[in-house]
C-alpha positions, 0 to 999 in steps of 0.5 A: 712545107715548114709550118709557122710557129711552134708546137706547144711542146716546143713552146713550153720546153723553153728555159723559163716559165710562161704566163698567158700573155707571153704567147699567142695562138696562130690562126687556122682555117675557117669553114664554120660559123661561131654558132657551130662551136661546141664548148661542152667539156669534162669538169671531172672524168665523170661529169660533163658540162656545156660551158667550161666555166667554173666560179672560184670558191671564194667568199666574195665570189660564190654562194647560192646566187652565183652557183644558180646563175652559172649552172643555168648558163651551163657552168658550175659554181663551187660554194666556199667554206669560209663559213659554218657547216650549216651555212655552207650546206644551206647554200648548197641546198638552195641550188639543189632546190632551185627549180626553173620558175620557182623561187625557193626563198622569196623575200617576204614581209609582214602586214606591219611593214610599210610601202616604204619597205617595198620601195627599198626592195624595189630599189635594191633588187629591181622587183616589188611583188612581195608575199605577205605572211603573218610574221614576215617569214617564209613557212608562215601563214600567207595573208596577202601579196603586194604588187605595183598595182596595189601601191603605185598611186599611194602618196603616203609611203608610210602606210602599212601593207595590211591596208593595201595588200591584196587578200583575195589570193590565187595559190598553188599547193606545194608539190605542183609541177612547173607545167601545172603552175604555169597553167594556173598563172596563164588562167589567172593572168597574175604575175606571181603565184604563191606556193603554200602547204596544206596549212596555208603556209608560204613555201615558195613563189612562182614568177611569170617573168622568171618562167619566161627567162628560164626558157632561155637556159637550154644548156643548164648543168643538171644532175640525173634528177634534173636539179641544178648541179653545184660543187662545194669546198672542204678542207683536209682536217678531221672536222671536214669529214663532218662537213663532207657528210652533211654536204653529201646529205644535201646532194652536192655533185662534186667536192673540191679539196681546197689547199693552196699547195695540194701535194700533202699527206693531209690531202691524200688521206682526205681523197682516200677517205672520200673515195672509200666512204663515198665512191660515187662522189667526184673529187677535185684535188689541188692546187698543183702545178707540177707533174710530181704533184699531179702524180700523187693526187691521181694515185690517191684517186682524184677525178680532176685536178685544179691547177694554179699556185699564185697567179690570181689577181689578188694572190701574192703567194709567188712573191711572198712565199717564192713558191709556185709556177707561171700559170701557162707553164703549169697548165700545159705540163699538168694537163699533158701529164694528167691526160695519160690517166684520163683526168681533166685539169681546171685552169684556176687563176690568172684569167682576166679576159676571154683570150685567157680562157681560150689560151687555157683551153688551148694548152690542155685545160678542160675547164677554167675557174675564175674569181675576179672575172665573176666577183663584180657581178650582181650574183656575187656575195656583198653589196655594191659601193661607190668610190670616186663615182665608180660602182664597185664590189669588194673582192678579196683573196682567201689569204688576205688578212681580212679573209684569214681572220674569218677562216680563210687561213684553212687552205694555207695550213695557217689556222693555228698560227699566232702570226698570220702571213698574208698571201693575198690582198683585199680590194674591189672590182668594177660592177659587171652587171648580171651573170645572165648578161655577162656569161653569154658575152664570154661564151660568144667571144670564146666561140669567135676565138675557136673560129679564128683557131679553125677548131669546132670543139674542145676535144678537137682542140686538145687533139690538135694541141698534142698532135702539134697541129695547133701552133703558137708563137712567143710574144715580146713585150713590144708584141704584147703592147702592139696587141692591145689598145695603143697610140690613142689620144683617148678611147671608150673602153668596152663594158666587159673589157 
């Protein structure tokens, strides 16, 4: 019996490159529910994560807040390096120090601040239980705490906190376990528990609300010491070896060597250096789009490959440089080649929806890396702003002139150039709310996609891909239009569409 559609090899043997929208996956047989789908996958050949989601190392996407949220939800964040060594290390340490229920760097005010300052914090961050220290800084003497009950009925919002704060405090000593701290909270019936050192200096804060939330993260990405996992980017210059040393001291779990075109002597030498100096540290190389590029980096010792050159929504490399490859073709060809060596590939760029994640995985990617998908969330760096009544956040390519002026040109070998040629743009993306709501939505949609394919997990998906059982079909432009919203006078767009 002749099967419908094409195998992946037949599809990608065609004489032109394909993007995700150019093909569709044909349905399979369903004998399971979406909740039975297992999305666990290899990040590298040595690291496995529960969700195939990675945040891109861009300065408008991934710092500690993003990395913490994504790790709690089963993925991993890669801290950008458009900063100083000290700043990047600080972000990594925030993730590694994070403990479910403990806030390692709480907002702190001084007795001289006013109730109005609490109001501003509540409006901006949505909470108001603020510890008060002598000088308004962490690691200073704890003198009080201000909660809603202290200020709700105060009409004079200019009143100083020293006049309203609660001074009779219940605290816990630094080193207390989560279980012990939880017991103290339960007995005290308090919402916040300050953690202090032997001198009474504030070192952390525990929140009852955060404790309750953290029971919802059974798929969290954690290392052997039960700490959240986090990655970080480095470049290929001599000074990046110093950056690497400090990241290793901060217990980074994986490093990404960040180059727009990764097939270079500079990256190969850096991979070899890392593998010699830190043989147990996993290294992700890239970016690459051809088998020849993959071969060189695999030979150098990478543990995973980052695939993509120019497909991102803010990237103009393919247009400006006339070099790159359509993303679906790149992922399939590189994934098939790297599989021979047991090297997972990361589909990086060009992903705009759940369907694109499913397609990337279906053609050989083990995980997917996203920038614009995560840039509009509350955990992404930057402040929200309004334009024409729409709530937005800034999002920029690391090769935009704006990012290059701050240091983003490192990955394009353009740091020393007097004339900067942009390979990206700066823009804005819609507010997507919190990652804690957004990622579960993506995961559930992905599970439904797997169910439609008739496949229960990523390993089986790849088996069927390379055996030819998974079938595909090309989509004409008319078919692509037909597959989206069309012929409507008006419609309400879903929140995360």
